[in-house]
C-alpha positions as CSV (number, residue, x, y, z in Angstrom):
1,M,-13.4,37.3,-13.6
2,S,-11.4,35.6,-16.4
3,Q,-8.4,35.5,-14.0
4,L,-10.4,33.6,-11.5
5,L,-11.3,31.0,-14.1
6,Q,-7.7,30.4,-15.2
7,R,-6.1,27.2,-14.2
8,G,-2.5,26.1,-14.3
9,T,-1.2,24.3,-17.3
10,T,-1.7,20.5,-17.5
11,R,1.2,18.4,-16.1
12,E,3.3,17.3,-18.9
13,R,3.2,13.5,-19.0
14,F,6.5,11.5,-19.0
15,R,7.4,10.0,-22.4
16,L,10.3,7.6,-23.0
17,P,12.7,9.2,-25.5
18,L,12.6,6.2,-27.8
19,S,10.6,5.1,-30.8
20,K,7.8,2.5,-30.0
21,D,9.7,-0.3,-31.6
22,D,13.0,0.6,-29.8
23,A,11.2,0.9,-26.5
24,A,9.5,-2.5,-26.9
25,H,12.9,-4.0,-27.8
26,V,14.6,-2.5,-24.7
27,L,11.6,-3.6,-22.5
28,L,12.0,-7.2,-23.7
29,A,15.7,-7.2,-23.1
30,A,15.1,-5.9,-19.5
31,V,12.4,-8.5,-18.9
32,K,14.9,-11.1,-20.1
33,A,17.4,-9.8,-17.6
34,E,14.8,-9.9,-14.9
35,V,13.8,-13.5,-15.6
36,E,17.4,-14.6,-15.7
37,H,18.2,-12.8,-12.5
38,R,15.8,-15.1,-10.8
39,C,17.7,-18.1,-12.3
40,R,14.8,-18.8,-14.8
41,T,14.9,-19.4,-18.5
42,F,13.5,-16.6,-20.7
43,V,11.4,-17.8,-23.5
44,M,10.3,-15.3,-26.2
45,S,6.7,-15.5,-27.4
46,D,4.1,-13.6,-29.4
47,T,2.3,-12.8,-26.2
48,L,5.4,-11.1,-24.6
49,R,6.0,-9.2,-27.8
50,N,2.4,-8.0,-27.8
51,H,2.6,-6.9,-24.1
52,A,5.8,-5.1,-24.8
53,L,4.5,-3.3,-27.8
54,R,1.3,-2.1,-26.0
55,I,3.3,-0.9,-23.0
56,A,5.9,0.8,-25.3
57,D,3.1,2.5,-27.2
58,W,1.8,4.1,-24.0
59,L,5.3,5.0,-22.8
60,T,6.3,6.8,-26.0
61,G,3.0,7.9,-27.4
62,D,0.7,10.9,-27.0
63,S,-1.9,9.5,-24.8
64,S,-3.4,12.0,-22.2
65,Q,-3.7,9.1,-19.8
66,F,-1.0,9.3,-17.2
67,G,-1.5,5.9,-15.6
68,L,-1.1,2.2,-16.7
69,L,-3.2,-0.7,-15.3
70,L,-1.8,-4.2,-15.9
71,C,-4.4,-6.7,-14.9
72,G,-4.7,-10.5,-15.2
73,G,-4.0,-13.7,-13.5
74,C,-1.1,-14.6,-11.1
75,G,2.5,-15.0,-12.4
76,N,1.9,-13.9,-16.0
77,G,4.7,-11.2,-16.2
78,K,2.9,-8.0,-14.9
79,S,5.3,-7.2,-12.2
80,T,8.3,-8.3,-14.3
81,F,7.4,-5.6,-16.9
82,V,7.2,-2.9,-14.1
83,K,10.6,-4.0,-12.8
84,A,12.0,-4.0,-16.3
85,F,10.8,-0.4,-16.8
86,Q,12.4,0.6,-13.6
87,Q,15.7,-0.8,-14.8
88,I,15.4,1.1,-18.1
89,L,14.9,4.4,-16.3
90,N,17.9,3.6,-14.1
91,K,20.0,2.9,-17.2
92,L,18.9,5.8,-19.3
93,S,19.2,8.4,-16.5
94,I,16.7,10.8,-18.1
95,T,16.7,14.3,-16.7
96,V,13.3,15.8,-15.5
97,D,14.2,19.4,-16.4
98,E,17.3,20.3,-18.3
99,S,17.0,23.9,-17.5
100,A,17.1,23.4,-13.7
101,E,20.3,23.9,-11.7
102,Y,19.8,20.5,-9.9
103,K,19.5,17.7,-12.6
104,E,16.8,15.5,-11.1
105,K,16.5,12.1,-12.8
106,Y,13.3,10.2,-13.5
107,Q,13.0,7.2,-11.1
108,I,10.1,5.1,-10.2
109,R,9.3,3.5,-6.8
110,I,7.7,0.1,-6.8
111,C,5.6,-0.6,-3.7
112,D,3.5,-3.6,-2.7
113,A,-0.1,-2.6,-1.9
114,R,0.0,-4.2,1.5
115,H,3.1,-2.5,2.4
116,L,1.6,0.9,1.5
117,T,-1.4,0.1,3.8
118,R,0.9,-0.8,6.7
119,L,2.9,2.3,6.1
120,C,-0.1,4.6,6.3
121,K,-0.5,3.4,9.9
122,D,3.1,3.0,11.0
123,N,4.7,6.0,9.3
124,Y,2.0,8.4,7.9
125,G,4.6,11.0,6.8
126,Q,6.5,8.5,4.6
127,W,3.2,7.2,3.2
128,H,2.1,10.7,2.4
129,N,5.4,11.4,0.6
130,L,4.8,8.3,-1.5
131,C,1.4,9.6,-2.4
132,S,3.1,12.5,-4.1
133,Q,6.0,10.7,-5.6
134,R,6.6,11.8,-9.3
135,M,6.4,8.2,-10.5
136,L,5.0,5.4,-8.5
137,A,4.1,1.7,-9.2
138,I,1.6,0.0,-7.0
139,D,2.1,-3.8,-7.1
140,D,-0.6,-6.3,-6.3
141,L,-3.5,-3.9,-5.9
142,G,-6.4,-5.7,-4.2
143,T,-4.4,-7.8,-1.8
144,E,-4.4,-5.1,0.9
145,P,-7.2,-4.3,3.4
146,L,-9.5,-1.5,2.2
147,E,-9.5,0.3,5.6
148,I,-7.3,0.4,8.7
149,M,-7.9,1.5,12.2
150,D,-5.5,3.6,14.2
151,Y,-6.5,4.8,17.7
152,G,-10.2,5.0,16.7
153,N,-9.5,6.7,13.4
154,V,-10.4,5.0,10.2
155,Y,-8.1,5.4,7.2
156,Y,-8.5,4.3,3.5
157,P,-4.8,4.3,2.4
158,T,-5.4,2.9,-1.3
159,T,-8.4,5.1,-2.2
160,D,-6.8,8.1,-0.6
161,M,-3.6,7.6,-2.5
162,L,-5.2,7.0,-5.8
163,T,-7.4,10.0,-5.3
164,M,-4.4,12.2,-4.6
165,R,-2.5,10.9,-7.7
166,Y,-5.6,11.4,-9.8
167,D,-6.0,15.0,-8.7
168,R,-2.2,15.8,-9.3
169,Q,-2.1,13.8,-12.6
170,L,0.9,11.8,-11.4
171,F,2.6,9.0,-13.4
172,T,1.2,5.7,-11.9
173,I,1.4,2.1,-12.7
174,I,-0.7,-0.6,-11.1
175,T,-0.6,-4.3,-11.3
176,T,-3.5,-6.4,-10.1
177,N,-5.1,-9.8,-10.2
178,L,-8.6,-8.2,-10.0
179,T,-10.8,-7.7,-13.0
180,P,-12.2,-4.2,-13.8
181,Q,-15.5,-5.3,-12.3
182,E,-13.8,-6.6,-9.1
183,I,-12.0,-3.3,-8.8
184,R,-15.2,-1.4,-8.9
185,E,-16.8,-3.7,-6.4
186,K,-13.9,-3.4,-4.0
187,Y,-13.1,0.3,-4.3
188,G,-16.4,1.7,-5.4
189,D,-17.6,3.6,-8.5
190,R,-15.7,6.9,-7.6
191,I,-12.3,5.2,-7.7
192,A,-13.2,2.9,-10.6
193,D,-14.3,5.9,-12.7
194,R,-11.1,7.8,-12.0
195,L,-9.0,4.8,-12.8
196,N,-10.9,4.6,-16.1
197,E,-10.0,8.2,-16.9
198,M,-6.4,8.2,-15.8
199,M,-5.2,4.8,-16.9
200,V,-4.6,2.7,-20.1
201,K,-5.7,-0.8,-19.3
202,I,-3.6,-3.8,-20.6
203,V,-5.1,-7.3,-19.8
204,F,-2.6,-10.1,-19.5
205,E,-4.6,-13.1,-20.5
206,N,-1.8,-15.7,-20.6
207,T,-1.2,-18.3,-18.0
208,T,1.4,-18.3,-15.2
209,Y,5.1,-18.5,-16.0
210,R,5.8,-19.9,-12.6
211,K,6.3,-23.6,-13.4
212,P,7.9,-26.1,-11.0
């Protein structure tokens, strides 16, 4: 009977192999590079430092939550931080399992929520592979339709993807302009409660950086 009740070990959560302060410093440097890549001027602020420290705390700490929710208004740096983290992973080239013969490196895919919805209809196999991606960032959650129709079948791409990633405890970052209450209203109590369990929430309360 005891064997029937045994479960596999909990998936080990990714942690950036840096101190919190070093991770925040590297994040800010990568954000600066992202901003300047778009031919914009990077301006340091206490708000940016606070965001970097909170994200770095999650990336390097012992939280059991395997997801990160960055929410707030438009143009205030959420997606830029995700792209910055992607560049850090690419530069550090961190090995998933040193004991494995094939040295897989940690990488994160960044996908727009609307693209994921279209992909579910146009290329279900590719969409399903993204659902089980080791690390995934979903950008602009809430801009996509909740359901799609395909030859009379109804699909719920976002809720199905989030459910799968919750069940498998997969590293997930989400950016959204929705408030937590708006997320609950759009996706329902079931998804909202799962996001509460799996994700650390960071609210970007600053205004847009997209100035003329």
